[in-house]
C-alpha positions, 0 to 999 in steps of 0.5 A, a space after each residue: 444532537 447529531 448521531 455518529 457511527 460508533 466504532 464496531 467492537 472488533 478485537 484486533 486479535 482473532 485468537 490466541 493460543 499458548 502466547 501465540 496470537 493471530 491478528 486481523 492486520 496480519 490476516 489482511 496482508 496474507 489475504 492480499 498476498 494470497 490474492 496476488 499469488 492466485 491472480 499472478 499464477 492465473 495470468 502466467 498460465 495465460 501468457 503463452 510462455 512469457 511467464 511460468 508459474 515458477 517464475 511468478 512464485 519467485 517474483 512474488 516471494 521476493 516481492 513479499 520480502 521487499 514489502 515487509 522489510 521495506 515497509 518496516 524500515 521505511 516506517 522507521 526512517 520516514 516517520 520515527 527516525 528520532 525514536 530509532 536514533 534513541 533506541 536502534 532496537 525499535 527497528 526490530 520491534 514490529 509489534 510497536 510500530 507500523 508499515 510504510 507504503 512508500 518504504 514497502 514500494 522501495 522494497 518491492 522495486 529492489 526485489 523486482 530489479 533483482 528478480 528481473 536480473 535473475 529471470 533475464 527480463 526487463 525491469 519494466 516487463 516485471 513491473 507491469 506484471 506486478 502492478 495490477 496485483 498490488 491494489 487488492 492487498 493495499 485495500 486489505 491493509 487499510 481495512 486492517 488499519 480500521 480494525 486496529 483503530 489506527 490511522 483514523 481521520 480528522 474530526 468532522 461532522 459528516 453523517 458517516 463520521 466514526 467514533 474511534 476509541 483511540 481517537 478520543 471518541 470524537 467523530 472522525 473521518 474513516 479515512 482508512 476506508 476511504 483509502 481501502 476504496 480508492 487505493 484498493 478497489 478503484 485502483 484495481 479496476 483502473 489498472 486491470 481495465 487498462 491492461 485488457 488491451 496491449 499497452 507499451 512496456 512501462 505504462 502500467 507501472 507508470 499508471 500505478 504510480 500516478 493512481 496511488 500517488 493521487 489517491 494518497 495525496 487526496 486522502 491525506 486531507 482527511 487523515 489526522 495529522 501525525 504530530 511527530 512529523 506534521 502540525 495542523 499549520 503545515 500546508 502539506 503532510 509527509 505522506 503528500 511529500 512522499 506521494 508527489 514524486 510518485 505522481 511525477 515519475 509515473 507521468 514520466 514513465 508513461 510518457 516515455 513508454 508511449 514515445 518508445 512505442 511510436 518510435 
């Protein structure tokens, strides 16, 4: 009989004092934001006055709000809209739901538009600065999903399949870790390697959209179907439908960026 990997016994709550608990998922988001702040301020100091630490503070604070608000609203409207119509207060019960990357991305874009206007710089200059800071936080978030025993993959017989308790102790793809590696580590290396040389304005943001959209589209083939929005008979999942426009737009943005450079 084939042996599979038992799910590690990690409590999603690190500690609880007086009814207030600290969750691993929240810590992962804080680590991602902390790393983005450290790297962003470091690059501001090396930008020869193009960016100041104060401007990065403002940008990342606004972006953090965009991630949280957009991520929650996006999760409700993209994946749980029927539940929201039946119970509008569900939108505010964050502990009962999740966060949507695509909603968070929309929130960040709105935050960058507002911040760019306030700082009198182009949106694409802001987007190119922010994009390489994001993947580390994405990877941390996926590790948080793994610890929470959620968003696990489809049933499989691969040797590294994990027996998730919430997945019925069936051997499943650890798709959260696939995403942590692709969307976190690999995308971080691609983007931060890409910016080692001067690039046309807008091309870094375009590459981010292509990279994330492609990796998310691939991993969706290993993630368990969400029965509220997809069935096993669907040829494409909701996550893939949301990722395709990212890939197309990213390619358009890169093409326009290099055309502007030539002209």
